[in-house]
VEXDREN-2710 file (C-alpha; in Angstrom, 1 decimal):
% VEXDREN-2710
k/r/px/py/pz
1/MET/-59.9/106.8/-25.9
2/SER/-56.4/107.4/-27.5
3/SER/-55.3/110.5/-28.9
4/ALA/-54.7/109.0/-32.3
5/SER/-58.7/108.5/-32.0
6/SER/-59.7/111.7/-31.0
7/ARG/-57.2/113.5/-33.8
8/THR/-59.4/111.3/-36.3
9/SER/-63.0/112.7/-34.7
10/SER/-64.3/115.9/-36.1
11/ILE/-67.9/116.0/-34.7
12/ARG/-66.8/117.2/-31.2
13/LEU/-69.0/119.1/-28.9
14/PRO/-67.8/122.1/-27.7
15/ALA/-66.6/122.1/-24.1
16/VAL/-68.3/125.1/-21.9
17/LEU/-67.6/126.9/-19.0
18/ALA/-70.7/128.4/-17.5
19/ILE/-69.7/131.6/-15.4
20/GLY/-72.5/132.9/-13.1
21/PHE/-72.9/136.0/-11.3
22/THR/-74.1/137.7/-8.2
23/GLY/-73.8/141.3/-6.7
24/HIS/-74.7/144.3/-5.0
25/ARG/-77.1/146.9/-6.8
26/SER/-75.2/150.1/-5.1
27/LEU/-71.6/149.8/-5.7
28/GLN/-69.0/152.6/-4.4
29/ASN/-66.1/152.1/-7.1
30/GLU/-68.2/150.8/-10.2
31/PRO/-64.9/151.6/-12.6
32/LYS/-62.6/149.3/-10.9
33/LEU/-64.9/146.6/-10.3
34/ARG/-66.1/146.6/-14.0
35/GLN/-62.2/146.6/-14.9
36/MET/-61.4/143.5/-12.5
37/VAL/-64.7/141.6/-14.1
38/VAL/-63.3/142.4/-17.5
39/ASP/-60.2/141.0/-16.5
40/TYR/-61.0/137.6/-15.3
41/LEU/-63.5/136.9/-18.1
42/ARG/-60.6/138.0/-20.6
43/GLN/-58.4/135.7/-18.8
44/GLN/-60.9/132.8/-18.4
45/LYS/-62.0/133.3/-22.2
46/ALA/-57.7/132.9/-23.0
47/ALA/-57.1/129.9/-20.7
48/SER/-58.5/127.2/-22.7
49/PRO/-60.4/126.3/-25.7
50/TRP/-63.4/125.9/-23.8
51/THR/-66.5/128.0/-25.0
52/VAL/-67.2/130.7/-21.8
53/TYR/-70.7/132.1/-21.5
54/GLY/-72.2/134.2/-18.8
55/VAL/-75.0/133.7/-16.6
56/SER/-77.1/136.4/-14.9
57/SER/-79.9/138.5/-14.4
58/ALA/-79.7/142.0/-15.4
59/ALA/-80.7/144.0/-12.1
60/ALA/-79.2/147.7/-11.5
61/GLY/-75.5/147.9/-10.3
62/GLY/-73.5/144.5/-10.2
63/ASP/-75.4/142.8/-12.5
64/GLN/-75.2/145.3/-15.1
65/ILE/-71.5/145.5/-14.8
66/PHE/-71.0/141.5/-15.6
67/ALA/-73.4/141.6/-18.3
68/GLU/-72.1/144.2/-19.9
69/SER/-68.4/143.3/-19.7
70/CYS/-69.7/139.4/-21.2
71/LEU/-71.4/141.7/-24.4
72/GLU/-67.7/143.7/-24.5
73/LEU/-65.5/140.7/-24.7
74/GLU/-68.2/139.1/-27.0
75/VAL/-69.2/136.1/-24.4
76/PRO/-72.5/134.7/-24.8
77/LEU/-75.1/135.9/-22.3
78/ARG/-77.5/134.2/-20.8
79/VAL/-79.8/135.9/-18.4
80/LEU/-82.1/134.9/-15.8
81/LEU/-84.9/137.0/-15.0
82/PRO/-86.7/136.8/-11.1
83/LYS/-90.0/137.3/-12.7
84/PRO/-91.4/138.8/-16.3
85/VAL/-89.8/141.8/-18.0
86/GLU/-93.1/143.9/-17.7
87/HIS/-93.0/143.6/-13.8
88/PHE/-88.9/143.7/-13.8
89/ARG/-88.9/147.0/-15.2
90/ASN/-90.4/148.4/-12.2
91/ASP/-87.5/147.6/-10.0
92/PHE/-85.6/150.6/-12.4
93/ASN/-85.3/154.2/-12.8
94/PRO/-85.6/154.8/-16.7
95/GLU/-81.8/155.5/-17.2
96/SER/-81.2/152.1/-15.6
97/TRP/-83.5/150.3/-17.4
98/GLN/-82.1/151.6/-20.6
99/ARG/-78.7/149.7/-20.0
100/THR/-81.0/146.6/-19.1
101/GLU/-83.1/146.8/-22.2
102/LYS/-79.5/146.6/-24.5
103/ILE/-78.6/144.0/-22.3
104/LEU/-81.7/141.9/-22.8
105/GLU/-81.7/142.7/-26.7
106/ARG/-78.4/141.3/-27.2
107/ALA/-78.3/138.6/-24.7
108/VAL/-78.4/134.9/-26.4
109/SER/-81.2/133.6/-23.8
110/VAL/-83.5/135.6/-21.6
111/GLU/-85.5/133.3/-19.3
112/VAL/-88.1/133.9/-16.3
113/THR/-87.1/132.0/-13.4
114/GLY/-89.8/133.1/-11.0
115/ASN/-92.7/131.0/-9.5
116/ARG/-95.2/131.7/-7.4
117/ASN/-93.3/133.4/-4.7
118/GLU/-93.5/136.9/-4.4
119/GLY/-90.9/140.0/-3.4
120/LYS/-87.4/138.8/-2.4
121/GLU/-87.7/135.3/-2.6
122/GLN/-88.1/135.6/-6.6
123/TYR/-84.4/137.5/-6.4
124/TYR/-83.2/134.4/-4.2
125/ASP/-84.4/131.8/-6.1
126/CYS/-83.2/133.4/-9.3
127/GLY/-79.6/133.7/-7.5
128/ILE/-80.3/130.1/-6.6
129/GLN/-80.8/129.0/-10.2
130/THR/-78.0/130.8/-11.4
131/ILE/-75.5/128.8/-9.3
132/ALA/-77.0/125.8/-10.5
133/GLU/-76.9/126.7/-14.1
134/SER/-73.0/128.0/-13.6
135/GLN/-69.7/125.9/-12.7
136/LEU/-68.3/129.1/-11.3
137/LEU/-69.7/132.0/-9.5
138/ILE/-67.9/135.5/-9.7
139/ALA/-69.9/137.5/-6.7
140/ILE/-68.8/141.6/-5.8
141/TRP/-70.0/141.6/-2.3
142/ASP/-68.7/143.7/0.9
143/GLY/-68.8/140.5/3.1
144/GLN/-71.5/141.6/4.9
145/PRO/-75.0/139.9/5.9
146/SER/-77.6/140.4/3.3
147/ARG/-80.4/143.3/4.0
148/GLY/-83.1/141.0/3.0
149/ALA/-83.9/137.2/1.3
150/GLY/-82.2/137.2/-1.8
151/GLY/-78.9/139.3/-1.2
152/THR/-75.5/138.7/-1.9
153/GLN/-74.8/137.0/1.1
154/ASP/-77.3/134.8/0.8
155/ILE/-76.1/133.5/-2.4
156/VAL/-73.1/133.1/-1.7
157/SER/-73.2/131.4/1.3
158/TYR/-75.4/128.8/-0.4
159/ALA/-72.8/128.3/-3.0
160/GLU/-70.1/128.3/-0.4
161/LYS/-71.8/125.4/1.8
162/ILE/-72.5/123.1/-1.2
163/GLY/-69.0/123.4/-2.7
164/HIS/-69.5/125.6/-5.6
165/PRO/-66.6/127.5/-7.0
166/VAL/-66.9/131.2/-6.1
167/VAL/-64.4/134.0/-7.2
168/TRP/-65.2/136.6/-4.5
169/ILE/-64.2/140.1/-5.5
170/HIS/-64.8/142.6/-2.2
171/SER/-66.8/145.3/-3.7
172/VAL/-64.9/147.7/-1.3
173/THR/-61.2/146.6/-1.0
174/GLY/-61.2/145.1/-4.5
175/GLU/-59.4/142.0/-3.1
176/LEU/-60.0/138.8/-4.8
177/LYS/-60.5/135.5/-3.5
178/THR/-61.6/132.2/-4.5
179/LEU/-63.6/129.9/-2.3
180/ASN/-63.8/126.1/-3.0
181/GLU/-60.6/126.6/-4.7
182/ALA/-60.3/123.0/-5.0
183/ALA/-63.5/122.5/-6.8
184/ALA/-62.7/125.5/-9.2
185/ARG/-59.5/123.1/-10.3
186/ARG/-62.0/120.2/-10.8
187/MET/-64.7/122.2/-12.8
188/ARG/-62.5/121.8/-16.0
189/ILE/-62.2/118.1/-16.1
190/HIS/-64.9/116.5/-17.8
191/PRO/-63.3/113.2/-19.2
192/GLU/-66.7/111.2/-20.1
193/LEU/-67.1/114.3/-23.0
194/ASP/-63.5/114.0/-23.9
195/PHE/-64.2/110.3/-24.2
196/LEU/-67.3/110.9/-26.6
197/ASN/-65.7/113.7/-28.3
198/GLY/-63.0/111.0/-29.5
199/LEU/-65.3/108.4/-30.6
200/PRO/-64.5/108.0/-34.5
201/ASP/-67.2/109.7/-36.4
202/MET/-68.3/106.7/-38.5
203/GLY/-68.8/108.7/-42.0
204/ILE/-71.4/110.8/-40.5
205/THR/-70.6/114.8/-41.4
206/PRO/-73.0/117.6/-40.2
207/ALA/-75.4/119.0/-42.9
208/SER/-74.6/122.4/-42.2
209/GLY/-72.7/124.4/-39.7
210/SER/-75.7/125.0/-37.4
211/SER/-75.7/124.1/-33.9
212/LYS/-78.6/121.5/-34.5
213/ASP/-76.8/120.0/-37.1
214/LEU/-73.7/119.7/-35.2
215/ALA/-76.1/118.3/-32.1
216/LEU/-77.6/115.9/-35.0
217/ALA/-74.8/114.6/-36.3
218/PHE/-73.3/114.0/-32.5
219/LEU/-76.4/111.9/-31.7
220/GLN/-75.9/110.2/-35.3
221/LYS/-72.2/109.2/-34.3
222/LEU/-73.2/108.1/-31.0
223/ASP/-75.7/106.0/-32.2
224/GLU/-73.4/104.4/-34.9
225/ASN/-70.7/103.8/-32.3
226/ALA/-73.5/102.1/-29.9
227/ASN/-74.8/99.8/-32.4
228/ARG/-71.2/98.8/-33.6
229/VAL/-70.2/97.8/-29.9
230/ALA/-73.6/96.6/-28.8
231/PRO/-72.4/93.5/-27.3
232/GLN/-75.9/91.7/-27.2
233/THR/-74.9/91.1/-23.7
234/ARG/-77.7/88.9/-23.1
235/ARG/-77.0/86.5/-25.5
236/LEU/-73.3/86.4/-24.7
237/ALA/-74.1/86.3/-21.2
238/SER/-75.9/82.8/-22.3
239/ILE/-72.9/81.3/-23.7
240/PRO/-71.0/80.8/-20.3
241/ILE/-74.3/79.2/-19.1
242/VAL/-73.7/76.8/-21.5
243/TYR/-70.0/75.6/-20.7
244/THR/-70.8/75.4/-16.9
245/ALA/-74.1/72.9/-17.8
246/ALA/-71.9/70.9/-20.0
247/ALA/-69.3/70.8/-17.4
248/ALA/-71.4/69.8/-15.2
249/VAL/-73.2/66.9/-16.8
250/LEU/-69.6/65.1/-18.1
251/SER/-68.4/65.4/-14.3
252/GLY/-71.0/64.2/-13.0
253/VAL/-71.5/61.2/-15.7
254/ALA/-67.7/60.4/-16.5
255/PRO/-67.1/58.3/-13.4
256/GLU/-69.8/56.0/-14.5
257/ILE/-68.4/55.7/-18.1
258/PRO/-65.6/53.2/-19.0
259/SER/-62.1/55.1/-20.1
260/ALA/-63.7/58.1/-18.1
261/ALA/-60.1/60.3/-17.9
262/PRO/-60.6/62.1/-21.2
263/TRP/-64.4/62.9/-20.2
264/LEU/-63.5/64.4/-16.8
265/VAL/-60.6/66.4/-18.5
266/LEU/-63.1/67.5/-21.1
267/SER/-65.1/68.5/-18.2
268/ALA/-62.5/70.4/-16.9
269/VAL/-61.7/72.2/-19.8
270/LEU/-65.3/73.6/-20.2
271/GLY/-65.3/74.9/-16.8
272/ILE/-62.3/76.5/-17.6
273/VAL/-63.7/78.1/-20.3
274/ALA/-67.0/79.3/-18.7
275/ILE/-64.9/81.0/-16.2
276/ALA/-62.6/82.6/-19.3
277/LEU/-65.2/83.4/-21.9
278/PRO/-66.3/86.3/-20.0
279/GLU/-63.0/87.9/-20.4
280/VAL/-62.0/86.4/-23.6
281/LEU/-65.5/88.1/-25.0
282/ARG/-64.5/91.1/-23.3
283/LEU/-68.1/91.1/-22.1
284/HIS/-67.2/93.4/-19.3
285/ALA/-65.9/96.1/-21.5
286/ARG/-68.4/95.7/-24.1
287/GLN/-70.9/96.3/-21.5
288/ALA/-69.5/99.1/-20.3
289/LEU/-68.8/100.9/-23.6
290/TRP/-72.2/100.3/-24.6
291/ALA/-73.8/101.7/-21.7
292/ARG/-71.8/104.8/-21.6
293/THR/-72.1/105.7/-25.4
294/ARG/-76.0/104.2/-25.4
295/THR/-76.9/106.2/-22.4
296/ALA/-75.3/109.4/-23.8
297/ALA/-76.8/109.3/-27.3
298/GLU/-80.0/108.6/-25.6
299/ILE/-79.8/111.6/-23.6
300/SER/-78.7/113.6/-26.8
301/ARG/-81.8/112.6/-28.3
302/SER/-84.0/113.7/-25.4
303/VAL/-82.4/117.1/-25.5
304/LEU/-83.0/117.4/-29.3
305/SER/-86.2/116.1/-29.0
306/LEU/-86.9/119.6/-26.8
307/TRP/-85.1/121.4/-29.2
308/ASN/-87.8/123.8/-30.3
309/THR/-89.4/124.6/-27.2
310/PRO/-89.0/128.1/-25.8
311/THR/-87.0/126.7/-22.5
312/LEU/-83.5/125.1/-22.2
313/TYR/-83.6/121.6/-21.3
314/ASN/-83.8/120.9/-17.7
315/VAL/-85.5/117.6/-17.9
316/ILE/-82.3/115.9/-16.4
317/GLY/-79.7/117.9/-14.4
318/PRO/-76.0/117.1/-14.1
319/GLU/-76.6/116.6/-10.3
320/LEU/-77.7/113.3/-11.6
321/ILE/-75.3/112.1/-13.9
322/SER/-72.3/114.2/-13.0
323/ASP/-70.0/112.6/-15.2
324/LEU/-72.6/113.5/-18.5
325/ALA/-72.9/116.8/-16.6
326/GLY/-70.4/118.2/-19.6
327/ILE/-72.6/117.1/-22.2
328/LEU/-75.7/118.8/-20.8
329/ARG/-74.2/121.5/-20.6
330/SER/-72.4/121.7/-24.2
331/MET/-76.2/120.6/-25.6
332/ASN/-77.9/123.5/-23.6
333/PHE/-75.2/125.8/-24.8
334/LEU/-76.0/124.7/-28.8
335/LYS/-79.6/125.2/-28.2
336/MET/-78.9/128.7/-26.4
337/ASP/-76.7/129.9/-29.6
338/ASP/-78.8/128.3/-32.2
339/ARG/-79.2/131.5/-34.1
340/ARG/-81.6/129.8/-36.6
341/ARG/-83.8/128.6/-34.0
342/LYS/-86.6/130.6/-34.2
343/GLY/-89.2/127.9/-31.9
344/SER/-92.1/126.2/-33.1
345/SER/-95.6/127.3/-32.4
346/LEU/-97.1/125.2/-29.6
347/ASP/-99.4/123.4/-32.1
348/ASP/-96.5/122.7/-34.4
349/PHE/-94.6/121.7/-31.5
350/LYS/-97.0/118.7/-30.5
351/THR/-97.7/117.4/-33.9
352/GLU/-94.1/116.9/-34.4
353/TYR/-93.4/115.8/-30.6
354/ARG/-96.4/113.1/-30.6
355/ARG/-95.3/111.8/-33.9
356/ASP/-91.6/111.9/-34.0
357/ARG/-90.8/111.1/-30.3
358/VAL/-94.3/109.6/-28.8
359/ALA/-95.6/107.6/-31.6
360/HIS/-91.9/106.4/-32.1
361/GLN/-91.5/105.1/-28.7
362/MET/-94.9/103.7/-28.2
363/ALA/-94.1/101.6/-31.2
364/TYR/-90.9/100.7/-30.0
365/PHE/-92.2/99.5/-26.7
366/SER/-94.8/97.6/-28.2
367/ARG/-92.5/95.4/-30.5
368/GLN/-90.2/94.9/-27.6
369/ALA/-93.1/93.8/-24.9
370/ALA/-94.4/91.2/-27.8
371/ARG/-90.7/90.0/-28.6
372/ALA/-90.2/89.6/-24.7
373/GLU/-93.3/87.8/-24.3
374/LYS/-92.5/85.3/-27.3
375/GLN/-88.8/84.7/-25.8
376/GLU/-90.8/84.2/-22.2
377/HIS/-93.3/81.2/-23.3
378/ARG/-90.4/79.5/-25.5
379/LEU/-87.8/79.4/-22.4
380/GLN/-90.6/78.6/-20.2
381/THR/-91.6/75.6/-22.8
382/VAL/-88.2/74.2/-22.9
383/SER/-87.6/74.2/-19.3
384/TRP/-91.0/72.4/-18.8
385/ILE/-90.5/69.9/-21.5
386/CYS/-86.7/68.7/-20.4
387/GLY/-87.6/68.4/-16.8
388/VAL/-90.6/66.3/-17.2
389/LEU/-88.8/64.3/-19.9
390/ALA/-85.9/63.8/-17.6
391/ILE/-88.4/62.7/-14.6
392/LEU/-90.0/60.3/-16.5
393/THR/-86.5/59.0/-18.1
394/ALA/-85.5/58.4/-14.3
395/PHE/-88.9/57.0/-13.4
396/GLY/-88.9/54.4/-16.2
397/TYR/-84.9/53.5/-15.5
398/LEU/-85.7/53.1/-12.0
399/ILE/-89.3/51.2/-12.2
400/THR/-87.9/48.8/-15.2
401/ARG/-84.1/49.2/-14.3
402/THR/-83.0/45.6/-14.7
403/ARG/-85.3/44.7/-17.7
404/TRP/-84.5/47.8/-19.8
405/ILE/-81.1/47.1/-19.8
406/THR/-81.5/43.7/-20.8
407/VAL/-84.0/44.1/-23.4
408/GLN/-82.9/47.0/-24.8
409/ASP/-79.1/46.9/-24.1
410/VAL/-78.7/50.5/-23.3
411/PRO/-75.6/51.0/-20.8
412/HIS/-77.0/52.7/-17.8
413/GLN/-74.3/55.1/-18.3
414/TRP/-75.9/56.5/-21.1
415/ILE/-79.1/56.9/-19.7
416/ALA/-77.7/58.6/-17.0
417/LEU/-76.0/61.1/-19.2
418/VAL/-79.5/61.4/-20.6
419/MET/-81.3/62.3/-17.7
420/SER/-78.6/64.5/-16.5
421/SER/-78.5/66.3/-19.6
422/LEU/-82.1/66.9/-19.6
423/PHE/-82.3/68.5/-16.1
424/GLU/-79.4/70.6/-17.2
425/ILE/-81.3/71.8/-20.2
426/ALA/-84.2/72.6/-17.8
427/THR/-82.0/74.4/-15.4
428/MET/-80.0/76.2/-18.2
429/ALA/-84.0/77.5/-19.8
430/GLY/-84.6/78.7/-16.2
431/ALA/-80.8/80.3/-16.0
432/PHE/-81.6/81.7/-19.6
433/ALA/-84.8/83.1/-18.3
434/LEU/-83.6/84.6/-15.5
435/VAL/-80.3/86.4/-17.5
436/LYS/-83.0/87.7/-19.9
437/ASP/-85.2/89.0/-17.1
438/SER/-88.2/88.5/-19.6
439/ALA/-90.9/88.7/-17.8
440/ARG/-89.8/91.8/-16.0
441/ARG/-89.0/93.5/-19.3
442/ARG/-92.5/92.6/-20.8
443/ARG/-94.5/93.9/-18.0
444/ARG/-92.4/97.0/-18.2
445/TYR/-92.5/97.4/-21.6
446/ARG/-96.4/97.3/-21.4
447/GLU/-96.4/99.7/-18.8
448/MET/-94.2/102.1/-20.3
449/SER/-96.7/101.7/-23.3
450/ASP/-99.5/102.4/-21.8
451/CYS/-97.9/105.8/-19.9
452/LEU/-96.8/106.9/-23.6
453/CYS/-100.6/106.5/-24.9
454/GLN/-102.0/108.2/-21.7
455/TRP/-99.5/111.0/-22.2
456/ASP/-100.3/111.4/-25.6
457/LYS/-103.8/111.8/-25.4
458/GLN/-102.9/114.5/-22.5
459/LEU/-100.5/116.6/-24.9
460/ASP/-103.3/116.2/-27.6
461/ALA/-106.0/118.4/-24.9
462/LEU/-103.7/120.4/-23.6
463/ARG/-103.2/124.2/-24.8
464/THR/-100.5/125.9/-22.8
465/TRP/-97.0/125.8/-23.2
466/ASN/-96.2/125.5/-19.9
467/SER/-98.7/122.4/-19.4
468/VAL/-97.4/120.2/-22.5
469/LEU/-93.9/121.0/-21.5
470/GLN/-94.4/119.0/-18.0
471/VAL/-95.9/116.7/-19.9
472/ALA/-93.0/116.3/-22.0
473/GLU/-90.7/116.6/-19.2
474/GLN/-92.4/113.4/-17.5
475/ILE/-92.0/111.4/-20.8
476/GLU/-88.4/112.3/-21.4
477/ARG/-87.7/111.3/-17.6
478/ALA/-89.1/108.4/-17.8
479/LEU/-87.5/107.1/-21.2
480/LEU/-84.4/107.7/-19.4
481/VAL/-84.7/106.3/-16.5
482/GLU/-84.4/102.6/-17.3
483/LEU/-81.4/103.4/-19.3
484/LEU/-79.5/105.5/-16.2
485/GLU/-80.2/102.8/-14.2
486/TRP/-78.9/99.8/-16.0
487/ARG/-75.8/102.3/-16.8
488/SER/-75.5/102.7/-13.2
489/ILE/-75.6/99.1/-12.3
490/VAL/-73.1/98.2/-15.1
491/LEU/-70.6/100.8/-13.9
492/ALA/-71.3/100.7/-10.4
493/ALA/-70.8/96.5/-10.8
494/GLY/-67.2/97.3/-11.9
495/LEU/-67.2/97.0/-15.5
496/ALA/-64.8/99.2/-16.1
497/ARG/-64.0/102.1/-18.4
498/LYS/-61.2/101.1/-21.0
END
């Protein structure tokens, strides 16, 4: 995307840098360590136009230092707790808990990561989740082994092994060291987000300055751009097949026709056109551009469909579509930072989600299944009719060859041309059926419609957020998986980015 087009785009998702934290509870030189954390956060905040936010727990010691440093610098803070607040507070004395209460009050998001594990395992899981939700980890660590599961060394070791950048502040000496430094340099590079931000606005403007309205405007912008470049790939892919078939007919029949040279030249021209058409029509570039834009649009739509739920979007993680990690993080940040988002009651969410998402998709897949079925029947009919006519013509010609030519006065070259053409039409219809893949799409659409119908019944019957969200996440994954597969095929096939 050129810089000129980037300048014309005002609807842009904010590039974000999520900085996580892990550290000891007991620290010898807290003022010095606090200043080092503040200095590092201030440096990161000033280093680029990225929006920096913190991700950490709120335990005593290092977590409190990091969280309070974020709040001091007005860096948005997302707090992950290993267990519900009423149980988490039992780990504190009254004075320390007051500090944590102030942190929780000012954090833009407070979430419980805990599951059925108990004790130290909850803290370990929370630390691992902190790594998953951040691009960079600050660790205040003395370099010694953990004194139980979930200690700082466990978290740092995991981050180091998976290649996650770690800024290690030695809790005793104050030395600062970067682990996985190469990954730290790459963490700011998200070309796909830059590309999508640079797409033209298509006349769309956000309804207001809220985070949700920006996300909605970004989705509308992607939709309009995807519709504009939609290549109707299956139709365009059919054109070279037609030219190839015509070239085959002429090359086969031309030698039998008087003055064959012009026909052979035309056959050669058609063959060249068939080879050149994909490039002339920019099929590859259009497919790739459509796949990139449409995938981002559908992921944005998926995030927005779960906007009013109590948790952030976790249907698809950055590890599945690493080049779209910037979009996912940005969308989650906008949801987290949406001051107007009060969330919906469970019943309101179910009503809106079933009406605006599930019912809409059920209708879409039903329409597409009916369309694919009609298309499949048309192609099969054409293939059978032309094939049968070609065979009858061939038999009729062979049985009555001499009399036919004499009585009907039809040159045998033209009979051969008719036979060859009919066979080619039958072959093309079969080729179109493969290109359009009507039968597979029909089955897939019916399957999706049936699954959505069953999930809709479950949503109607369920009565807790946890159970409703589990079904909603199943729905979102199912809606995205085929598009992601198609996108991977297009890009992996070398239909390259322009």
